[in-house]
MARBA-3410 file (N, C-alpha, C, O; in Angstrom, 1 decimal):
72
-0.5,6.9,-18.8,0.7,7.4,-18.1,0.5,8.9,-17.6,0.1,9.7,-18.4 ~ 0.6,9.2,-16.3,0.3,10.4,-15.8,1.5,11.2,-15.4,2.3,10.6,-14.6 ~ 1.8,12.3,-15.7,3.0,13.1,-15.3,2.6,13.9,-14.1,1.6,14.5,-14.1 ~ 3.5,13.8,-13.1,3.2,14.6,-11.9,4.4,15.6,-11.7,5.5,15.2,-11.5 ~ 4.2,16.9,-11.7,5.2,17.9,-11.5,5.3,18.2,-10.0,4.2,18.2,-9.4
6.3,18.3,-9.4,6.4,18.4,-8.0,7.1,19.8,-7.7,8.0,20.2,-8.4 ~ 6.8,20.5,-6.6,7.2,21.6,-6.3,7.5,21.7,-4.6,6.9,20.8,-3.9 ~ 8.2,22.5,-4.1,8.3,22.9,-2.7,8.7,21.4,-1.9,9.5,20.7,-2.3 ~ 7.9,21.2,-0.8,8.3,19.9,0.0,8.1,18.6,-0.7,8.9,17.6,-0.4 ~ 7.2,18.5,-1.6,7.0,17.4,-2.3,8.2,17.0,-3.2,8.7,15.9,-3.4
8.8,18.2,-3.7,10.0,18.1,-4.6,11.2,17.7,-3.8,12.1,17.0,-4.3 ~ 11.2,18.2,-2.7,12.3,17.8,-1.7,12.3,16.5,-1.3,13.3,15.9,-1.2 ~ 11.1,16.1,-0.9,10.9,14.7,-0.5,11.3,13.6,-1.7,12.0,12.6,-1.4 ~ 11.0,13.8,-2.8,11.3,12.8,-3.9,12.4,13.3,-4.6,12.6,12.8,-5.7 ~ 13.2,14.2,-4.2,14.5,14.6,-4.9,14.6,14.8,-6.3,15.6,14.8,-7.0
13.3,15.0,-7.0,13.2,15.3,-8.3,11.9,16.2,-8.6,11.1,16.3,-7.7 ~ 11.8,16.8,-9.8,10.7,17.7,-10.1,9.7,17.0,-10.8,8.7,17.7,-11.0 ~ 9.7,15.8,-11.2,8.7,15.1,-12.1,8.7,13.7,-11.7,9.8,13.1,-11.5 ~ 7.5,13.1,-11.6,7.3,11.6,-11.5,6.4,11.1,-12.5,5.3,11.7,-12.7 ~ 6.6,10.1,-13.2,5.7,9.5,-14.3,5.1,8.3,-13.6,5.8,7.5,-13.0
3.6,8.1,-13.6,3.0,7.2,-12.9,2.2,6.3,-14.1,1.4,6.8,-14.9 ~ 2.5,5.1,-14.1,2.0,4.3,-15.3,0.7,3.8,-15.0,0.5,2.6,-14.7 ~ -0.2,4.7,-15.0,-1.7,4.6,-14.8,-2.3,5.4,-15.9,-1.6,6.3,-16.4 ~ -3.5,5.1,-16.3,-4.1,5.9,-17.2,-5.3,6.6,-16.8,-5.9,7.5,-17.5 ~ -5.8,6.2,-15.4,-7.0,6.9,-14.8,-6.8,6.7,-13.2,-6.5,5.7,-12.7
-6.9,7.7,-12.6,-6.7,7.7,-11.2,-7.5,8.9,-10.6,-7.8,9.9,-11.4 ~ -7.9,8.9,-9.4,-8.5,10.2,-8.9,-7.3,10.8,-8.1,-6.3,10.1,-7.9 ~ -7.5,12.0,-7.8,-6.3,12.7,-7.1,-6.0,12.2,-5.9,-4.8,12.1,-5.4 ~ -7.1,11.8,-5.2,-6.8,11.0,-3.9,-5.9,9.7,-4.1,-5.0,9.5,-3.3 ~ -6.3,8.9,-5.2,-5.5,7.8,-5.3,-4.2,8.0,-5.7,-3.3,7.3,-5.2
-3.9,9.1,-6.5,-2.5,9.6,-6.7,-1.7,10.0,-5.6,-0.5,9.7,-5.5 ~ -2.5,10.6,-4.7,-1.9,11.0,-3.4,-1.4,9.9,-2.6,-0.3,9.8,-2.1 ~ -2.4,9.0,-2.5,-2.0,7.8,-1.7,-0.7,6.9,-2.3,0.1,6.4,-1.5 ~ -0.8,6.8,-3.7,0.2,6.2,-4.4,1.6,6.9,-4.0,2.6,6.2,-3.7 ~ 1.6,8.2,-4.0,2.8,9.1,-3.7,3.2,8.8,-2.3,4.4,8.6,-2.1
2.4,8.8,-1.3,2.8,8.6,0.1,3.2,7.4,0.2,4.1,7.3,1.1 ~ 2.7,6.4,-0.5,3.3,4.9,-0.2,4.6,4.7,-0.8,5.3,3.7,-0.4 ~ 4.9,5.5,-1.9,6.1,5.3,-2.6,7.2,6.2,-2.5,8.2,6.1,-3.3 ~ 7.1,7.1,-1.5,8.0,8.1,-1.2,9.4,7.4,-0.8,9.4,6.3,-0.2 ~ 10.4,7.9,-1.1,11.9,7.5,-0.6,12.0,7.2,0.9,11.6,8.1,1.7
12.5,6.1,1.2,12.7,5.9,2.7,13.5,6.9,3.3,14.4,7.5,2.6 ~ 13.3,7.2,4.7,14.0,8.1,5.4,13.8,9.5,5.0,14.8,10.2,5.1 ~ 12.7,10.0,4.5,12.3,11.3,4.1,11.2,11.7,4.9,10.5,10.9,5.5 ~ 11.0,13.0,4.9,9.8,13.5,5.7,8.5,12.8,5.1,8.5,12.3,3.9 ~ 7.4,12.7,6.0,6.2,12.2,5.6,5.6,13.2,4.4,5.9,14.4,4.5
4.9,12.8,3.6,4.3,13.6,2.5,3.0,14.1,3.2,2.1,13.2,3.4 ~ 2.8,15.4,3.5,1.5,15.9,4.1,0.4,16.2,3.1,0.3,17.3,2.7 ~ -0.4,15.2,2.7,-1.2,15.2,1.6,-2.5,16.3,1.9,-3.1,16.8,1.0 ~ -2.8,16.5,3.2,-3.7,17.4,3.5,-3.3,18.8,3.4,-4.1,19.7,3.5 ~ -1.9,19.1,3.1,-1.5,20.5,3.1,-0.8,20.6,1.7,0.3,21.0,1.7
-1.4,20.2,0.6,-0.8,20.3,-0.6,-1.8,21.0,-1.6,-3.0,20.9,-1.5 ~ -1.3,21.8,-2.5,-2.1,22.4,-3.5,-1.9,21.7,-4.7,-0.8,21.5,-5.2 ~ -3.1,21.2,-5.3,-3.0,20.2,-6.5,-3.5,21.0,-7.6,-4.6,21.5,-7.5 ~ -2.9,21.1,-8.7,-3.4,21.7,-9.9,-3.4,20.7,-11.0,-2.4,19.9,-11.1 ~ -4.4,20.7,-11.9,-4.3,19.7,-13.0,-4.5,20.6,-14.3,-5.5,21.2,-14.5
-3.4,20.5,-15.0,-3.3,21.4,-16.3,-3.5,22.9,-15.8,-4.1,23.7,-16.4 ~ -3.0,23.2,-14.7,-3.0,24.7,-14.3,-4.2,25.1,-13.6,-4.3,26.2,-13.3 ~ -5.1,24.2,-13.3,-6.4,24.4,-12.6,-6.4,23.8,-11.3,-6.1,22.6,-11.2 ~ -6.7,24.7,-10.3,-6.7,24.2,-8.9,-7.8,23.0,-8.8,-9.0,23.2,-9.2 ~ -7.4,22.0,-8.2,-8.3,20.6,-8.3,-9.6,21.0,-7.4,-10.7,20.5,-7.5
-9.4,22.0,-6.5,-10.7,22.0,-5.6,-11.7,22.5,-6.6,-12.9,22.1,-6.2 ~ -11.7,23.1,-7.6,-12.6,23.5,-8.5,-13.1,22.5,-9.4,-14.1,22.6,-10.1 ~ -12.4,21.3,-9.4,-12.8,20.1,-10.2,-13.3,19.0,-9.3,-13.5,17.9,-9.9 ~ -13.4,19.0,-8.1,-14.0,18.0,-7.3,-13.1,17.5,-6.1,-13.4,16.5,-5.5 ~ -11.9,18.3,-6.0,-11.0,17.9,-5.0,-10.4,16.6,-5.2,-10.1,16.2,-6.3
-10.2,15.8,-4.1,-9.5,14.5,-4.2,-10.3,13.6,-5.0,-9.7,12.6,-5.4 ~ -11.6,13.8,-5.3,-12.3,12.6,-6.1,-12.3,13.0,-7.5,-12.8,12.4,-8.4 ~ -11.6,14.2,-7.7,-11.5,14.5,-9.3,-10.6,13.4,-10.0,-9.7,12.8,-9.4 ~ -11.1,13.1,-11.2,-10.5,12.0,-12.1,-9.4,12.6,-12.9,-9.6,13.7,-13.5 ~ -8.3,12.0,-12.8,-7.2,12.1,-13.7,-7.0,11.2,-14.9,-7.1,10.0,-14.7
-6.7,11.7,-16.2,-6.7,11.0,-17.2,-5.4,11.2,-18.0,-4.9,12.3,-18.2 ~ -4.8,10.1,-18.5,-3.5,10.4,-19.3,-3.9,11.0,-20.6,-3.0,11.3,-21.4
END
């Protein structure tokens, strides 16, 4: 299980500050695809190319970007 904390536009799109994903291992890219496909209907598109992603407080770009592995 992966906990995703949302801020800014993503928080507004999902109308929550946290989403639980029932997966044990994903890449950041796979997670962003999952979020984009599962966003609420009639909300703005989730611009995954314009997001800052941090994993445990570390900028994901220093961890391999969208190919970085996430583990529960």
